[in-house]
N, C-alpha and C positions, 0 to 999 in steps of 0.2 A: 848801594843798595847791598843789604848781605846775603852771601852765598844761606839760600833756604837750606832749613834741617831737615837729615836724614826722615825720610816715612816710619820709620822701624819707632824713631825716637817721638814724633808726633805721636802716634800710638801709644807710645808706655805714658808722655805726659798725659793724654787723653783719657787712658785708662784711669792714670790714681787722682784725676781728676773728678772724674765720675763715682768715684766711692766717696766723696762726699765729706771726707775726714778735715779736708786741710780746706781751709779759703782760698780762693782762687785768687787772688793778690800774693799771697805767702806761698802760693804754688810755683806761680808765672817767675817771681823772686827767687824762690830755690833752682829753678830749671834753668833761669838767666833768660828769661823772653819776658815779653811784654804782658800785660793784662789783657790789652786788645787781641793780641796775637794768641792767645791762650782761648780766649773768648772766639774770636773764627774758626782755630781747629776743633771747638766745642761744637761749634754751627754746623761745620762741614761733615762731622762726626756722625751726628744726628740726621743731618740730609742722608748721608751713605748709609747708615745703618735704617731709613725709614722711621725714625721716629719723627721726621722734621720734614715737611712738604719742601721740593726743591728739586736741580736740577743736580746728578749724581755725575760722579768724575765721567763714569760709563758713556752716558747721555752726553755730557758735554762733548767726548773726543769724539764720538760718532756724530753729531749733529757740525762739529768742524769739519770732519771726513767727509762728510756727507757735500754741505758746502761745498770745499773744497771740487770733488768730485761733481758736482750740478754746474759750476765754475768752467771748468774742463770741456763738457759734454756744451755748455751754451757758446765757446769758442769753436767746438768743434761744427756745429750746428750752424753758426757764421760760415765758415769758410766752407762749407759744402754749398749755403744755399748762393753765395759770390760764385763760387767754380760752378751753378748749376746757371745763373747768371750769365756770364762770361759763354758759357757753352752755348747757352740758347742764341746769343748774339751772333756766335759765330757761325749757327746751323742758318741762320737768317740772312746773314751774308752769303753764304754758300750755295743756299738754296732761290737765292735770286740771280733771273738771267739778264746778261747784259742786253740793252736796248738799239 
């Protein structure tokens, strides 16, 4: 898979495409990218600019961070649950008197 193009390059290509002076196919050829790639960039730019509904890059990053944090909290909660169970078992054994 080729390396992604820099954001500045993508932004410049999208700006030229939005002017509508040149067909998408010709622009893609001139900039050395595929037509589908340019269409994807245009869709993503429309979402980022609020022209089209969808999940923005910032929202996507925030969701990814929240999912990561949630996973960590669930793991911490499980550790605490097991520790509480272990300690309650130890207290039961210590509290019993020998007969």
